[in-house]
N, C-alpha and C positions, 0 to 999 in steps of 0.2 A: 709634687706635680710630675706625673710620669708620661703623659701624652702631650706632644707638641700641639695637638688639636685643641687642647684646653687653654692654651695661651691666648689671651685677648690682645690683639694688635689693632683693633678697630680705632680709627682716629689717629694712628701714628703719623708723625710729621715727616714728610719726604721732601728733600730739596733736589730739584731738577736743575742741573747746570749744563747748558748747551747754547752755543752761539747761533743755532738755527731755531728761529721762532716757531716754525712749523713742528719741529720735533718736540719742542717744549709743550706746545699746545696739545699735541697728540698724547704725550705722556700724562699731562695734567688731566685730560678727559678720562683716560683709562684708569688712572689712579683714584680720582675723585669718585668715579662710579663704583670703585671697590671699597669706598669708605675711608680713604686716606686724606689727610690734610696736606696740601701741596704748596710749596714755595718755589719761585723760579729765580734763576740768575743767568744772565747772558754771557758771563765771563768768569774767569777764576777770581779776579779781584772782587767782583760783585758777590760771588759765592762766599768769600771770607766775611764780607760785611753782613750777609744774610745769616751766617752762622753766629756772629756776634749778637744779632738782633733776636733770632729764634733758633735755639739749638735743635737740629734735626735728629730724628731717630735713624734715618738712613739717607745716603746721598747717591743720586744717579748722576754720574759725572762724565762729560764728553772729554776726549783726549786732545784733539786738535782744535784749538781756539785761538783767537787773537789775544795778545797779552800773554800772561803766564798760561802754560798748557795744563792739561789735566793731571799729569804726574806731579808737577810742582805744586799745583793746587792741593792735591791729595796730601803731600808731605806737610804743607802749611796747616791744613785742616787737622791732621793727626797730632800736630804739635800743640794745638789749642787745648785749653783746660776742659776736661770732660769729654773730649772727642776721641780718645784713644780706642774706645770700644764701639764707636759708631761705625757700622759697616758702610764701606764706599764701593759701589758697583760701577765699573766703567761701562759706558755705552758708546761704542765706537765701531767704525767700519774696519779698523785694523785688527786682524785676527792672527797675525804671524806670531810665532813663539816668542820672538824677542820682545815684542810689544807687551805680550801677556806677562812675561817674566818681569819686565820693567815695572808694569803696573802693580804686580803683587809685591815687588820689592819696595815700592813707594808707600805701601800700606793698604792697597786695595784688597777687597774681599772676594771679588768676582768680576766676570766680564759678561756683558750682553752685546751681541753683535748687531749691527744694522744691515739690512732692514729689520726692524724690531718685530719679533713674534710676540703678540700680546699675551698669549697664554703662558709661554715660557717665561717671559719677563715677570709676570705676576707671581708665578710659582717661585721663582728665585727670590723675589722681593719678600714674599711672605715667609719663606724659609729663613732668610737672614734676620728678619724682624723677630720671628719666634725664637731663634737661637739666642738673639741678644737678650730677650726677656728671660729665657731659661737661665742664661748665665747670671743675670741679675738676681733671679730667685735663688740660684745656687750660692752666690756670694752672701746674700742675706741669711740663708740657712746656715752657712758655715759660721758667719759672725754670731748668730744665735747660739750655735753649739759651743763656740768658744766662751761666750758669756755664761752659758749654763755650766760649762766645765770649771770656769773660775769660781762660780758660786758654790759648786760642789766641793772644790778644793778648800774654799774658805770654811765651809761648814765642817768638813772632815778635820781641818786644822784646828778649829776652835774646839770641836768635840774631843779630839785626841788630847789637846793641851789640857782641857778641863778634867778629863778622865784620869790623866796620868798621876796626879797627886793623890786622889783617893785610892787608886789601885796600889801605888807605892806604900801608902799608909797601911793598907790591908796586909801587904806582903811583910812590912816591918813588924806589925802586931803579931802575925802568925809566927815569925821567927822568935819574937819575944816570948810568946806563949809556949813555944816548944822548949825554950831555955829555962823558964822559971820553974817548971816541974814541981814535984814529980807528977808525971802523967801516966795513966794506964795505956795499954796498947791501942785501945780504940781512940782515946783522945790524941795520942801521938800520931795516929794515922790521919785523923781529921785535920790536925795542924799541918801535917805534911802535904795533904791534899790542897788545903787553902794556899799554902806557900807555892806549890808547883803550878796551880791554876793561876794565881796572881802573876807568877813569872811569865806564863804564856800570854796573859792579857797585856802585861807591860810590853812584851816584845811586839805584840800586834799593834798596840797604840803607838809605840816608837816608830814602827815601819809605816803606819798610816800617816803619822806626822811628817816623816821623811818624804813620803810620796807626795803629799799635798804641798809641801814647801817647794820641792823640785818642780812639780808641774805648774805651780802658780807663778814661778819665776821670781818669787820673793827672795830666794836664796841666790845671791849673785856670786858667780864664780870669782874667787880671789886667787888668780894664778900667781905663783911664785916659784923660784927655783927649789926643787924638792929632790932629795936623794932617794933614788929608787930602792936600793938595797936596804936602807935604813927603814923606810916605810913598810916594806914587805916583811922584813925581819921582825919588826915590832908586832905586826899582826900575827906572825907565826908564833912568837913567844907567848902571846896572850891565848891563842887557840890551842897551844900545846897542853895547857892545863885541862881544857875540855877533852882533848884527844886522849890524854892519859887515862881518863876514866874508861875508855874503850880500847886501851892499849894500842892506840894508833900512832904511828911514827910520822912526824912531819919533817920534810927536808926541802932545801932550796938549792937549785943548780942553775948554772948559766952557760950559754953557748954563744960565742961571738963576742964582739967588743961592745958590751952593754954600756950605754951612757951612764955616767955617774949622776948627772943632774938633768932634770927636765922641768919645763914650766907646767905645773899642775896645781889644781886646787887641792891642797893637802888633805883637808877634812873629807871632801867628796871622794878623792882617790882612795883614802884609807877605808872609807865606808864600802867602796866597791870590793876591795881585797878582802875585807872582813866578811862580807856577804858570801863571796865565793868560797872562802875557807870554811865558814859556818855550814854552808850547803854541803861541801865535801865531807866534813866530819859527820854531819847528820846522817848521810846515806852510806857511809863506809862501814864495813863489817868489823867485828872485833879482831884486833891483831893485824890489821892491814896497814898500808902505807899511803901517804899523800905526798905528792911531789909538786913543788912550784918551780917551773922551769922558765928562765928568761932567755929569749932568743932575739938577737938583733941582726937583721939582714935587710938590705935594700931600703934603708931608711924606715924600716918598720920594726917596732919593738913588740914582740909577742910575749905575753905573760900567761903561761899555761898552768892550769891547776888540774892535776891528774889524780883520780882516785881509783880504788880497786873494788868499787861497789858493783851493783847489778847492771849498771848502765841505764840508758834511756830507751824505752820502747820506740821504735822508729815511727810508728803511727801516732805517737804522742809528742813528737818533737815540737809541733806547732804550739803546744801549750806553754812552752818555756818562754820566759821574758815577757809574759803578758800579766796584767794585773789579776791577782788571785788565781793564776794558772797553776794547776797541780797535775802531776802525772799519777799513774796507778802505783808507782814505786813508793814503798813505805820507809820511813826512817828506821834505822837498825837498833836504836836505843830508846824507842818510845818517845822521841822528841816530837814537838809539834811544828807544823809548818803553816805560815800564813799565806804563802803563794805570792808574796810581794817582793821578797829579797832579790830575785833575778830581774824583776821588772825595774827595780831601783838601779841595779847594775847597768842595765841597758841604757837608762836615761843618763847616768853619770858618764858612761863611755861616750855617748853621743855628745854630751856637753864638752868633752875633750876632743871632738872631731874624730873620734875613733869608733870602734864597734866591739861587741862581745858576742861570741857564738859558742855553740856546744856541739859535740860529736861523740860517738862511741869510739873507744880505743880499738884499733885494729891489731895492735901488738899483743894485747891481753884483755881480760875482762875489765870493765870500768868505763868511766866517762871522762871526757876532757873538756874543760871550759877555758876558752881563750879570749884574752883581751888584746886587741890590736890597736896600737897607737902609732901615729905618724911622727917619728922623731924629728923630721925636718920642720913640721909645723910647731912642735913643742920644744924645739931647741932654744937655748938661751942665747939671745942676740946681744952682741956687744953694743954698748951705747956710745 
């Protein structure tokens, strides 16, 4: 719904609260002629009883009344169940800045000054009612999107899980086929193609499964004391084998007093580092270097992964960290890319109250991906 004019507010219930009977009757007449349902209350106490009996869509509230005044009435009304989003418009002869500020602080939405201008009052009332309806539509729309997203994640999760075993079997059979031989060149090429294709499909299925689990919230973070150096070194050792095929050197450095232990989800954090290293190796040229640099300063731990690849086109930076987002840069060794790895990194970093970002290196050619963590938030607390 894009136009406020399309919002139907006919029959909306309005509560008029004023100790002046003439004002109440005047407002009732104007409002009922405009198609609204009207309730009246002559005091703040009576207004609270009216709200209990019939929840209003909007309240017109006098400020100066016997008993509790309009500001106290407003606060009491706003504290009642279901009333936090009901607009309360003060109708008063007090128009000084202090009174207006006090009314807004009490939870009021607007002010109408006496003597009442009928056209202005109706315009303000219609505006507030339409905005309330639009906010309700928006909440319902967002709730619907969340449900649809959960359903999507469940479908992707089930499909990925069910596809994984058959693809793994195809990969295993292709390996077995290439080993039993003897195969001629054409048969060997076919077996190799089946194996590389199934490898790519397995990688895609694994990342889809990771993404669906993270987004659905089914994977709960299991925070525990984790050694930073050990986790990153483990990833480096594993990816060194892949890097060796492209004669790429991996190295780790540190600057500053890097914490030995932080509260992390070990599996998720390892996945984050693995994805960044895999991405760096994939886009690095033959014979280049990749550095992982740890910097600790001002309670922030920066984990920088620097490569010597072609960098990221500035006009394509927005594609990074999005689901299936790919730039025009191609892997240097005919590797495949699903466009999900960096998106998973972003979600894992955010689950640790951190962030991940990318930039082109200014000191030389290449890109730098940085994970920023708040070491104060992730520090190990004494029990």
